[in-house]
C-alpha positions in Angstrom: 75.9 161.0 -45.4 73.9 164.2 -45.7 73.8 166.6 -42.8 70.0 166.7 -43.0 68.8 163.5 -41.2 65.5 161.8 -41.7 63.5 160.5 -38.7 64.9 156.9 -39.0 68.5 158.0 -38.9 67.7 160.5 -36.2 66.1 157.8 -34.1 69.1 155.5 -34.4 71.6 158.2 -33.6 69.4 159.3 -30.7 69.6 155.9 -29.2 73.3 155.9 -29.7 73.6 159.2 -27.7 71.7 157.6 -24.8 74.0 154.6 -25.0 77.1 156.8 -24.9 75.7 158.6 -21.8 75.1 155.1 -20.2 78.7 154.2 -21.0 79.8 157.3 -19.1 77.8 156.1 -16.1 79.4 152.7 -16.3 82.9 154.3 -16.4 82.1 156.6 -13.5 80.7 153.8 -11.3 83.5 151.4 -12.1 86.3 153.9 -11.2 84.6 155.7 -8.3 86.3 155.8 -4.9 83.2 156.6 -2.7 80.1 154.6 -1.9 77.9 157.5 -2.7 78.7 157.1 -6.4 79.7 153.4 -6.6 76.8 152.0 -4.6 74.1 154.7 -4.1 74.0 156.3 -7.6 74.5 159.9 -6.5 75.6 161.1 -10.0 74.5 162.1 -13.5 76.1 161.9 -16.9 75.0 164.0 -19.9 75.9 164.9 -23.5 75.4 168.2 -25.2 75.8 169.2 -28.9 78.3 171.7 -30.2 75.9 174.5 -29.4 75.7 173.5 -25.8 72.1 172.0 -26.2 71.2 169.0 -24.0 71.3 165.8 -26.1 71.0 162.8 -23.7 71.4 161.6 -20.1 72.6 158.3 -18.6 69.5 156.2 -17.9 70.3 155.9 -14.2 71.0 159.5 -13.6 69.6 161.6 -10.7 66.7 163.9 -11.9 68.0 167.0 -10.1 71.4 166.8 -11.7 70.1 166.3 -15.2 67.7 169.2 -14.6 70.6 171.5 -13.5 73.1 170.3 -16.1 72.0 172.5 -19.0 72.3 175.6 -16.9 75.6 174.4 -15.5 77.1 174.1 -18.9 75.8 177.5 -19.9 77.1 179.1 -16.7 80.5 177.5 -17.2 80.8 178.7 -20.8 79.8 182.2 -19.7 83.0 182.2 -17.6 85.1 180.3 -20.0 83.8 181.0 -23.5 83.7 178.2 -26.1 86.2 180.0 -28.4 88.9 179.8 -25.6 88.6 176.1 -25.3 91.2 173.6 -26.7 91.4 169.9 -27.2 92.2 168.3 -23.9 90.7 171.0 -21.7 88.5 169.9 -18.8 86.4 172.3 -16.8 85.3 172.1 -13.1 82.9 174.0 -10.8 81.0 173.3 -7.6 79.4 176.8 -7.4 75.9 176.1 -6.1 74.3 178.7 -8.3 76.0 177.4 -11.5 76.0 173.7 -10.5 73.5 171.6 -8.6 72.5 173.9 -5.7 75.2 173.0 -3.1 79.0 172.9 -2.9 79.2 169.2 -2.3 78.6 168.2 -6.0 81.4 168.5 -8.5 80.5 169.3 -12.1 83.1 168.2 -14.7 82.8 169.3 -18.4 84.9 168.1 -21.3 84.6 169.9 -24.6 85.0 167.2 -27.3 87.0 168.0 -30.4 87.3 166.2 -33.7 89.7 167.2 -36.5 90.3 170.4 -34.6 86.6 171.3 -34.3 84.5 171.5 -31.2 81.7 168.9 -31.8 80.1 168.2 -28.4 80.4 168.5 -24.6 80.3 165.8 -22.0 79.2 166.6 -18.4 79.6 164.4 -15.3 78.3 165.3 -11.8 78.8 163.5 -8.5 78.6 164.1 -4.8 82.0 164.4 -3.1 82.9 163.0 0.2 84.0 166.4 1.5 84.6 169.9 0.3 85.9 171.5 3.6 84.0 173.9 5.8 82.0 172.5 8.8 81.2 169.3 6.8 78.1 168.1 5.1 75.0 169.0 7.0 72.3 171.7 7.4 73.9 173.7 10.3 75.7 176.3 8.3 74.5 179.9 8.6 75.8 181.0 5.2 77.4 179.5 2.1 80.9 180.4 3.2 80.7 177.9 6.2 79.8 175.0 3.9 83.2 174.7 2.2 85.3 175.9 -0.6 83.3 177.2 -3.6 85.2 176.9 -6.9 84.1 179.0 -9.8 84.4 177.6 -13.3 88.0 176.8 -13.9 90.2 174.7 -16.2 91.0 171.5 -14.3 93.0 170.3 -17.3 94.6 172.5 -19.9 95.3 170.8 -23.2 95.5 167.5 -21.4 97.7 168.6 -18.6 96.4 168.8 -15.0 96.1 172.3 -13.5 98.4 171.8 -10.5 97.1 174.9 -8.7 93.4 173.7 -8.8 94.3 170.2 -7.6 96.5 171.7 -4.8 93.7 174.1 -3.8 91.2 171.3 -3.5 93.6 169.0 -1.6 94.4 171.8 0.8 90.7 172.3 1.7 89.3 168.7 2.1 89.5 166.1 4.8 89.5 163.0 2.7 92.0 163.6 -0.1 91.9 160.1 -1.7 88.1 160.0 -1.8 87.7 163.5 -3.2 90.5 163.5 -5.8 89.8 159.9 -6.8 86.1 160.8 -7.5 87.1 163.9 -9.5 89.3 161.7 -11.7 86.4 159.3 -12.0 84.2 162.1 -13.4 87.0 163.0 -15.9 87.3 159.4 -17.0 83.5 159.3 -17.7 83.9 162.3 -19.9 86.9 160.8 -21.7 84.8 157.7 -22.5 82.1 160.0 -24.1 84.8 161.8 -26.2 86.0 158.5 -27.7 82.5 157.3 -28.4 81.3 160.6 -30.0 84.4 160.5 -32.3 83.4 156.9 -33.4 79.8 157.9 -34.0 80.6 161.0 -36.1 83.0 159.0 -38.2 80.5 156.2 -38.7 77.8 158.5 -40.0 80.0 161.0 -41.7 78.9 163.9 -39.6 81.0 167.0 -39.0 79.5 167.5 -35.5 76.5 166.7 -33.4 74.3 169.7 -34.5 72.4 168.2 -37.4 71.6 165.1 -35.3 70.5 167.3 -32.4 68.2 169.4 -34.7 66.5 166.3 -36.0 66.1 164.8 -32.4 64.7 168.1 -31.1 62.2 168.3 -34.0 60.9 164.8 -33.3 60.6 165.6 -29.6 58.9 168.9 -30.1 56.2 167.4 -32.3 55.6 164.5 -29.8 55.2 166.9 -26.9 52.9 169.3 -28.8 50.6 166.3 -29.5 50.3 165.6 -25.8 49.9 169.2 -24.8 46.9 169.5 -27.1 45.1 166.8 -25.0 45.6 168.5 -21.6 43.2 170.9 -20.0 44.3 174.5 -20.3 44.3 177.1 -17.6 45.9 178.1 -14.3 46.2 175.7 -11.4 47.4 176.6 -7.9 48.7 174.5 -5.0 50.4 175.0 -1.6 52.2 172.8 0.8 53.2 173.2 4.4 56.5 171.5 5.2 58.9 171.3 8.1 61.7 173.8 8.4 64.8 173.4 10.5 62.6 172.3 13.4 59.3 170.4 13.1 57.3 173.4 14.5 59.0 176.0 12.2 56.8 175.4 9.2 57.5 176.7 5.7 54.9 177.4 3.1 55.5 176.4 -0.5 53.2 177.8 -3.2 52.9 177.5 -6.9 50.7 178.6 -9.8 51.0 176.6 -13.0 49.8 177.9 -16.4 49.2 175.0 -18.8 48.9 175.9 -22.5 50.0 174.6 -25.9 53.3 176.4 -25.3 54.0 174.3 -22.2 54.0 174.8 -18.4 54.8 178.1 -16.7 55.6 177.8 -13.0 55.3 180.7 -10.6 56.3 180.3 -7.0 54.9 183.5 -5.6 53.6 183.1 -2.0 56.5 180.8 -1.0 58.1 181.5 2.4 61.4 183.4 2.6 64.9 182.0 3.1 66.1 180.9 6.5 69.5 181.1 8.2 70.3 177.4 8.0 71.4 175.1 5.1 68.0 174.1 3.7 67.6 176.9 1.2 67.1 176.0 -2.5 68.8 177.9 -5.4 66.6 178.4 -8.4 68.6 175.9 -10.5 67.5 173.1 -8.2 63.8 174.2 -8.2 63.9 174.4 -12.0 65.2 170.9 -12.2 62.2 169.5 -10.4 59.9 171.6 -12.6 61.5 169.8 -15.5 61.0 166.5 -13.8 57.3 167.0 -13.2 56.7 168.3 -16.7 58.4 165.3 -18.2 56.6 162.8 -16.0 53.2 164.3 -16.9 53.7 165.1 -20.6 56.8 163.2 -21.9 57.2 160.2 -19.8 58.1 157.9 -22.7 60.5 160.4 -24.5 64.2 160.3 -23.8 65.2 163.5 -22.0 66.7 166.3 -24.1 66.7 170.0 -24.7 63.4 170.1 -26.5 61.6 168.7 -23.4 63.1 171.5 -21.3 62.2 174.2 -23.7 58.5 173.8 -22.9 59.1 174.9 -19.2 59.4 178.4 -17.8 59.8 179.3 -14.2 59.5 182.4 -12.0 60.1 182.8 -8.2 60.7 185.9 -6.0 64.3 186.6 -5.1 65.2 185.0 -1.7 62.0 183.0 -1.3 63.2 179.6 0.0 63.0 178.1 -3.6 65.1 180.9 -5.1 67.8 181.5 -2.5 70.5 183.9 -3.5 74.2 184.0 -2.5 75.3 183.7 0.2 72.5 181.8 1.9 73.4 178.3 3.0 72.2 175.5 0.7 73.8 172.3 2.0 70.6 170.4 2.5 68.7 172.0 -0.4 67.3 168.7 -1.5 65.2 168.4 1.7 62.9 171.2 0.5 63.7 170.9 -3.2 62.3 167.4 -3.3 58.9 168.9 -2.2 58.6 170.8 -5.6 57.4 167.5 -7.1 54.5 166.8 -4.7 53.7 170.5 -4.7 53.2 170.5 -8.5 51.4 167.1 -8.5 49.0 168.4 -5.8 48.3 171.6 -7.9 47.5 169.5 -11.0 45.7 166.6 -9.3 42.3 167.6 -10.4 43.4 168.6 -13.9 45.3 165.4 -14.8 44.5 162.8 -12.1 45.9 159.9 -14.1 49.3 161.6 -14.6 50.1 162.6 -11.0 51.3 160.8 -7.9 50.2 161.0 -4.2 53.0 162.1 -2.0 56.0 159.8 -1.3 57.7 159.2 2.0 60.9 160.5 0.5 64.5 159.6 1.3 66.3 160.2 4.6 70.0 160.8 4.6 72.5 160.5 7.4 76.1 161.6 6.6 78.4 159.6 8.8 82.0 160.8 9.3 84.4 158.6 11.2 87.1 156.0 11.1 86.5 152.4 10.1 87.9 149.5 12.3 90.5 149.1 9.6 91.7 152.6 10.2 90.3 154.3 7.1 88.8 157.8 7.6 85.6 158.2 5.7 82.6 160.5 5.1 79.7 158.5 3.6 76.0 159.0 3.2 73.5 156.4 4.1 70.3 156.7 2.0 67.2 155.1 3.3 63.8 155.4 1.7 60.2 155.8 2.7 57.3 154.4 0.7 56.4 155.5 -2.8 53.2 157.5 -3.3 50.3 155.7 -5.0 48.8 156.5 -8.4 45.2 156.6 -9.7 45.6 153.0 -11.0 48.7 151.6 -9.2 49.9 151.0 -5.6 53.0 152.7 -4.5 55.9 150.4 -4.0 57.3 149.8 -0.5 60.7 151.4 0.3 61.1 153.3 -3.0 62.5 156.8 -3.1 60.6 159.6 -4.9 61.1 162.0 -6.5 64.9 161.3 -6.3 66.2 157.9 -7.1 69.0 157.2 -4.7 70.0 153.5 -4.3 70.2 151.8 -0.9 73.7 150.6 -0.3 74.2 146.8 0.2 74.5 146.0 3.9 77.8 144.1 3.6 79.5 146.9 1.7 78.3 149.6 4.1 79.4 147.6 7.2 82.8 146.9 5.7 83.5 150.5 4.8 82.2 152.2 7.9 82.1 149.8 10.9 78.5 150.8 11.5 76.4 147.6 11.7 72.8 146.9 10.6 70.9 145.3 13.4 67.6 145.4 11.5 66.2 146.3 8.1 62.6 145.4 7.4 59.3 146.7 6.1 57.5 149.0 8.5 54.1 147.3 8.9 51.0 149.5 8.7 52.9 152.6 7.5 51.2 152.8 4.1 48.6 155.4 3.3 45.3 153.6 2.7 43.3 154.1 -0.5 41.8 152.4 -3.5 45.4 152.2 -4.4 47.7 152.1 -1.3 50.8 154.0 -0.7 54.1 152.2 -0.3 55.3 151.0 3.1 58.3 152.5 4.8 61.0 150.5 6.5 62.6 150.2 9.9 66.4 150.4 10.0 68.4 149.9 13.1 72.1 150.8 13.2 74.9 150.4 15.8 78.2 152.2 16.0 80.7 149.3 16.1 83.8 151.4 15.2 85.0 151.6 18.8 85.1 155.4 18.5 82.6 158.3 18.3 81.1 158.9 14.8 79.7 162.2 13.6 76.2 161.9 12.1 74.4 164.7 10.2 70.7 164.0 9.7 68.7 165.2 6.6 65.1 164.2 7.2 61.6 165.3 6.4 58.1 163.9 6.9 58.5 164.0 10.7 55.5 166.2 11.3 53.9 166.6 7.9 52.9 163.2 6.4 52.9 162.2 2.8 49.5 163.3 1.5 46.9 160.9 0.1 45.2 162.1 -3.1 41.5 161.9 -4.2 40.3 160.6 -0.9 43.4 158.5 -0.1 44.8 158.5 3.4 48.2 160.0 4.4 51.2 157.8 5.1 52.8 157.3 8.5 55.3 159.9 9.7 59.0 159.4 9.9 60.5 158.8 13.3 64.2 159.1 14.2 65.8 158.0 17.5 69.3 157.6 19.1 69.5 155.3 22.1 65.8 155.6 22.5 65.7 159.4 22.5 64.2 161.5 19.7 66.5 163.0 17.1 65.8 166.4 15.5 65.4 165.7 11.7 68.0 168.2 10.6 70.5 167.9 13.5 74.1 166.8 13.9 74.9 164.3 16.6 77.9 162.5 18.1 77.1 158.8 18.1 79.1 157.1 20.9 80.5 153.6 20.5 77.7 151.0 20.9 75.0 153.6 20.4 72.0 152.6 18.3 70.1 154.7 15.7 66.6 153.6 14.7 65.0 155.0 11.6 61.2 154.4 11.1 60.7 155.6 7.5 57.6 157.4 6.3 54.9 155.7 4.3 53.6 156.9 1.0 50.1 158.4 0.5 47.2 156.5 -0.8 45.2 157.3 -3.9 41.4 157.1 -4.1 38.8 156.2 -1.4 39.8 153.3 0.8 36.3 151.7 0.4 37.1 151.1 -3.3 40.2 148.9 -2.6 39.9 145.4 -4.0 39.7 142.5 -1.6 42.5 140.6 -3.5 44.9 143.5 -2.9 44.0 143.6 0.8 44.6 139.8 1.1 47.9 140.1 -0.7 49.0 142.9 1.8 48.1 140.7 4.7 49.9 137.7 3.3 53.0 139.6 2.6 53.1 141.3 6.0 52.7 144.9 4.7 49.6 145.4 6.8 48.0 143.9 9.9 44.4 142.8 10.4 44.0 145.7 12.8 45.1 148.1 10.1 42.6 146.6 7.7 39.8 146.9 10.2 40.7 150.6 10.8 41.1 151.7 7.2 39.0 149.1 5.2 36.1 148.2 7.6 33.7 147.0 4.9 36.3 144.8 3.3 37.4 143.6 6.8 33.9 142.4 7.5 33.9 140.4 4.3 37.3 138.8 5.0 36.3 137.9 8.6 33.0 136.4 7.3 35.0 134.3 4.8 37.3 133.2 7.6 34.4 132.2 9.8 32.8 130.2 7.0 36.1 128.3 6.6 36.3 127.6 10.3 32.8 126.2 10.4 33.7 123.7 7.7 
């Protein structure tokens, strides 16, 4: 067929690119060794055209990884130029400033060749169980303490494994089988993409992916321009005070957003400087959540691709905490990086109220490192979620992460792999932020160390002193509370958990949206019936509706 594609052919091929990225995800999950990938979804898979432009992502991919992916490929090709690549080469890096913002994520790129010609790239990213150093946590004082940092390198050369690179990784990690196994899983995902791209190009008679990409980007560009013309123009500012390493060490995040027909320009001047612990955020990660917020506001129904990203520009002072430079520690960069989304939504709340979201309770992570009762050494992350922030016309869902999309691991699989038992996992009653539309409830999770030996636990938590904000008159959600054997746990600490010790996580609630007095009676009744709220909560936050409900109950009693 002709290299110039019409919109129908472009749409069909576009959906095929998305399907190929989804096939990559399936291969990665099926072959993964670690629960972070196999059960919790800590990964992304992406396709790029022959020019290195972002084509598609796996549907279930993590927003931060898909946001960093285009710059990752560009950074890798700056070190290893495209004209030096050969069929069978596979590239690797975990450099935080080229990759996803910390050393614990491995980025695997496979250049895809057909008939001796470079036609596309596949990229797969996932969180590794270990990368050396002091171990996953926020306690490092610089990037060197966090583990081995591997610049872009050929992991495979013309199909043959690079023994030196594999030996280097194995010599620096604690859990060889988990780490090397997951690296091979990422390679397998890219190999699946290579075979599928070859089939697609043969079917449509295309020399490479460039013509299809041009047509897809043109369709996307026109669709986004149509939306941008409907948005208010101007500059919009916002700020947000968040917890630092300790609850009382507050950090200020600030942004100014210029909205125009050319897109969104983000400027983070006024943001606090870096700190000497691992919560600093490289600009690549900040940029990823700028992409995320732009897409959710402007292009929510358009599959993600390069043309979406081209409408976003970003500026931030060097070594503000959202633009940390080497060698500042970045291990827990997501803790502050996730706040970019609520910061932006807050700045734009008055301009586009129907497109923003009240603050979410966010995820809490604990990285457990120990030995299972079966004698297997492990390093696994437990992801638990607070409540989702409400919208102008929709309640936030209980126990749903935002803005990231980590998956809660099934209890049975977690207990089998770790020897850490769930004693309780239930909704946290009355944790929602009240409003015309109510924030999502958090949850209560109770865990006991049943391994028979101490377990190392590194906590990555937020919302412990700064609640998820309600918008447009909505009420804030409940704070997150962490405890170990009844004593308080600092939200970014590392603790030894003795055999039989119990951790309790009371997860944060999402913020409400709109004045509580406007909440419909039917919604309040449903919350009471489902156990999300108590009658006392209703009396406190919805007093007018409570009087109506109590009058109805009295009338029924009199009958």
